[in-house]
BALOMAR-853432 format. One record per residue: residue in one letter; residue number from 1; x, y, z of N, C-alpha, C, O in turn. Coordinates in steps of 0.1 Angstrom, whole numbers, plus 2048, in hexadecimal, padded with zeros to 3 digits. Each point is the difference from the previous one (the first is absolute). Layout:
% BALOMAR-853432
+------+------+-----+-----+-----+------+------+------+-----+-----+-----+-----+-----+-----+
| resn | resi | nxx | nyy | nzz | caxx | cayy | cazz | cxx | cyy | czz | oxx | oyy | ozz |
+------+------+-----+-----+-----+------+------+------+-----+-----+-----+-----+-----+-----+
|    A |  NUM |   X |   Y |   Z |    X |    Y |    Z |   X |   Y |   Z |   X |   Y |   Z |
...
+------+------+-----+-----+-----+------+------+------+-----+-----+-----+-----+-----+-----+
//
This chain:
% BALOMAR-853432
+------+------+-----+-----+-----+------+------+------+-----+-----+-----+-----+-----+-----+
| resn | resi | nxx | nyy | nzz | caxx | cayy | cazz | cxx | cyy | czz | oxx | oyy | ozz |
+------+------+-----+-----+-----+------+------+------+-----+-----+-----+-----+-----+-----+
|    M |    1 | 592 | 996 | 0B5 |  807 |  804 |  7F1 | 800 | 809 | 803 | 7FD | 807 | 7F6 |
|    E |    2 | 805 | 805 | 819 |  7FE |  814 |  7FF | 80E | 7FB | 800 | 806 | 7FA | 7F7 |
|    W |    3 | 7FF | 808 | 815 |  80F |  7FB |  809 | 807 | 7FC | 7F2 | 808 | 809 | 7FC |
|    L |    4 | 7F7 | 7EB | 7FB |  80B |  7F8 |  7FD | 800 | 80B | 7F2 | 80B | 806 | 800 |
|    L |    5 | 7EE | 7FF | 7F3 |  804 |  80D |  7F9 | 801 | 803 | 804 | 80B | 805 | 7FB |
|    C |    6 | 7F4 | 805 | 816 |  809 |  80A |  802 | 80C | 7FD | 806 | 807 | 809 | 806 |
|    Y |    7 | 7FE | 7EA | 7FA |  80B |  7FF |  803 | 80C | 7F5 | 7F2 | 80B | 7FB | 801 |
|    G |    8 | 7E8 | 806 | 7F5 |  807 |  805 |  7F3 | 808 | 804 | 7FD | 80C | 7FE | 7FD |
|    L |    9 | 7E9 | 809 | 803 |  800 |  811 |  7FD | 80E | 80A | 803 | 80A | 802 | 7F9 |
|    V |   10 | 7F3 | 802 | 810 |  80B |  800 |  812 | 815 | 7FB | 7F8 | 80C | 804 | 7FF |
|    G |   11 | 7EB | 7F1 | 800 |  815 |  7F8 |  7FE | 7FF | 803 | 7EF | 809 | 7F9 | 7FB |
|    L |   12 | 7F0 | 80E | 7FC |  805 |  802 |  7F7 | 803 | 80B | 800 | 808 | 806 | 7F9 |
|    L |   13 | 7F0 | 800 | 813 |  80D |  814 |  800 | 80D | 7FD | 802 | 80B | 805 | 7FC |
|    V |   14 | 7F0 | 7F1 | 80C |  810 |  802 |  803 | 809 | 7FA | 7FB | 80B | 805 | 7FF |
|    M |   15 | 7EE | 7EA | 7FA |  80D |  7FD |  7F4 | 807 | 80C | 7F7 | 80B | 800 | 7FA |
|    A |   16 | 7EC | 80A | 806 |  802 |  807 |  7EF | 80B | 80C | 810 | 80C | 7FB | 802 |
|    L |   17 | 7F2 | 80C | 803 |  803 |  807 |  80A | 810 | 7FC | 7FF | 80A | 806 | 7FB |
|    E |   18 | 7F4 | 7EB | 80C |  810 |  7F9 |  802 | 805 | 7FD | 7F1 | 80B | 7FB | 7FE |
|    N |   19 | 7EF | 808 | 7F9 |  805 |  7FE |  7F3 | 806 | 80F | 7FC | 80A | 801 | 7F9 |
|    K |   20 | 7F0 | 80B | 80B |  803 |  80A |  7FC | 80D | 80C | 807 | 806 | 80A | 7FC |
|    L |   21 | 7F9 | 7EE | 811 |  80B |  802 |  80C | 80A | 7FA | 7FB | 809 | 809 | 7FE |
|    T |   22 | 7FC | 7E7 | 7FD |  808 |  7FB |  801 | 803 | 7F7 | 7F7 | 809 | 7F8 | 804 |
|    G |   23 | 7F2 | 808 | 7ED |  800 |  800 |  7F4 | 802 | 7ED | 7FD | 807 | 7F8 | 7F9 |
|    E |   24 | 7EF | 808 | 810 |  800 |  7EB |  802 | 7F0 | 800 | 80A | 7FA | 80B | 802 |
|    V |   25 | 801 | 7EB | 802 |  7FD |  7FA |  80D | 801 | 7F2 | 7FC | 7FF | 7F7 | 7F7 |
|    H |   26 | 804 | 80E | 81C |  807 |  7EF |  808 | 7FA | 7F8 | 7FF | 7F6 | 802 | 806 |
|    G |   27 | 80A | 7EF | 7F6 |  7FE |  7F3 |  801 | 7FF | 802 | 80D | 808 | 805 | 807 |
|    Q |   28 | 7E4 | 7F2 | 800 |  7FC |  7FE |  80E | 7FD | 7F2 | 7FE | 7FC | 7FC | 7F5 |
|    Q |   29 | 807 | 7FB | 81C |  7FD |  7F6 |  802 | 7EE | 7FF | 800 | 7F9 | 809 | 7FD |
|    W |   30 | 800 | 7E7 | 807 |  7F4 |  80A |  803 | 7FD | 803 | 80A | 7F5 | 806 | 801 |
|    E |   31 | 818 | 7F7 | 80F |  7FC |  80B |  808 | 7FC | 80B | 801 | 7F8 | 808 | 805 |
|    F |   32 | 810 | 7F6 | 7F5 |  7FD |  819 |  7FE | 7F4 | 7FF | 7FD | 7F8 | 805 | 808 |
|    Y |   33 | 803 | 7F6 | 7EE |  7EE |  7FF |  7FC | 7F6 | 7FF | 808 | 7F4 | 804 | 800 |
|    V |   34 | 814 | 7F4 | 808 |  7F6 |  7FB |  810 | 7FD | 808 | 807 | 7F4 | 801 | 803 |
|    A |   35 | 817 | 80A | 803 |  806 |  807 |  80C | 7F9 | 80B | 7F4 | 7F6 | 806 | 800 |
|    T |   36 | 80F | 7F9 | 7FC |  7F6 |  814 |  7FD | 7F1 | 802 | 7FD | 7F9 | 809 | 7FD |
|    L |   37 | 802 | 7E2 | 804 |  7F2 |  804 |  7F6 | 7F8 | 7FE | 813 | 7F5 | 803 | 800 |
|    C |   38 | 811 | 7F8 | 80C |  805 |  7FE |  809 | 7FA | 80F | 809 | 7F9 | 800 | 80A |
|    L |   39 | 80E | 80B | 7EE |  806 |  80B |  805 | 7FA | 80A | 7FB | 802 | 80C | 803 |
|    F |   40 | 7F2 | 7EF | 7EF |  7F9 |  80B |  7F7 | 7F2 | 803 | 80B | 7FB | 80A | 804 |
|    V |   41 | 7FF | 7E1 | 800 |  7F7 |  7FF |  801 | 7F9 | 808 | 812 | 7F5 | 803 | 802 |
|    V |   42 | 81E | 7FD | 80B |  7FB |  808 |  80A | 804 | 811 | 7FC | 7F8 | 809 | 804 |
|    F |   43 | 811 | 7F9 | 7F5 |  7F9 |  80E |  803 | 7F2 | 804 | 7F9 | 7F8 | 808 | 803 |
|    A |   44 | 807 | 7F0 | 7F5 |  7F1 |  804 |  7F8 | 7F3 | 7FE | 80A | 7F6 | 807 | 801 |
|    L |   45 | 80D | 7EE | 806 |  7F9 |  7FD |  806 | 7F5 | 806 | 80A | 7F5 | 7FC | 801 |
|    P |   46 | 812 | 815 | 807 |  7FB |  806 |  808 | 7F2 | 80C | 7FA | 7F7 | 805 | 806 |
|    G |   47 | 80E | 7FE | 7E6 |  7F8 |  806 |  7FF | 7EF | 7F7 | 7F9 | 7F4 | 802 | 800 |
|    F |   48 | 818 | 7F4 | 7FC |  7F1 |  7F8 |  7FF | 7F8 | 7FF | 811 | 7F9 | 808 | 805 |
|    I |   49 | 809 | 7EF | 7FF |  7F9 |  804 |  80B | 7F6 | 813 | 803 | 7F5 | 802 | 804 |
|    Y |   50 | 816 | 806 | 7F7 |  7F4 |  807 |  803 | 7F8 | 804 | 7F5 | 7F5 | 805 | 801 |
|    H |   51 | 80F | 7F9 | 7F9 |  7F9 |  803 |  7F0 | 7EB | 7F2 | 7FC | 7F7 | 801 | 7F8 |
|    Y |   52 | 80E | 7F7 | 812 |  7F0 |  7F3 |  800 | 802 | 802 | 813 | 7F6 | 7FB | 805 |
|    D |   53 | 812 | 809 | 802 |  7F5 |  800 |  80C | 7FD | 809 | 808 | 7F5 | 800 | 806 |
|    L |   54 | 819 | 80F | 7FC |  7F9 |  806 |  80B | 7FD | 80F | 7F4 | 801 | 80C | 801 |
|    K |   55 | 7FC | 7EA | 7F3 |  7FF |  811 |  7FF | 7EE | 803 | 7FE | 7FA | 80A | 7FE |
|    K |   56 | 801 | 7E4 | 807 |  7EE |  804 |  7FC | 7FD | 801 | 811 | 7F4 | 801 | 804 |
|    L |   57 | 815 | 7FD | 804 |  7FF |  804 |  818 | 805 | 812 | 805 | 7FC | 807 | 809 |
|    L |   58 | 80E | 7FC | 7EE |  800 |  808 |  7FC | 7FF | 80C | 7FF | 804 | 80A | 805 |
|    N |   59 | 7F2 | 7F2 | 7EE |  7F6 |  811 |  7F9 | 7F2 | 7F7 | 7FA | 7FB | 7FB | 7F5 |
|    P |   60 | 800 | 807 | 81B |  7ED |  7FB |  801 | 7FC | 803 | 7F2 | 7F4 | 7FE | 7FC |
+------+------+-----+-----+-----+------+------+------+-----+-----+-----+-----+-----+-----+
//
């Protein structure tokens, strides 16, 4: 749930930035959102693994 909430917040931030810079938000199909969600999960995974798995092993 936390990842979905962060994905939504980042999406809203990007839409607001796009609207401010270009004056409009370009519509996207569902494939765009699936691809960006997959990329979001892939790039967030190292931090998740560090926070919940490696931190305990590295800091005794």
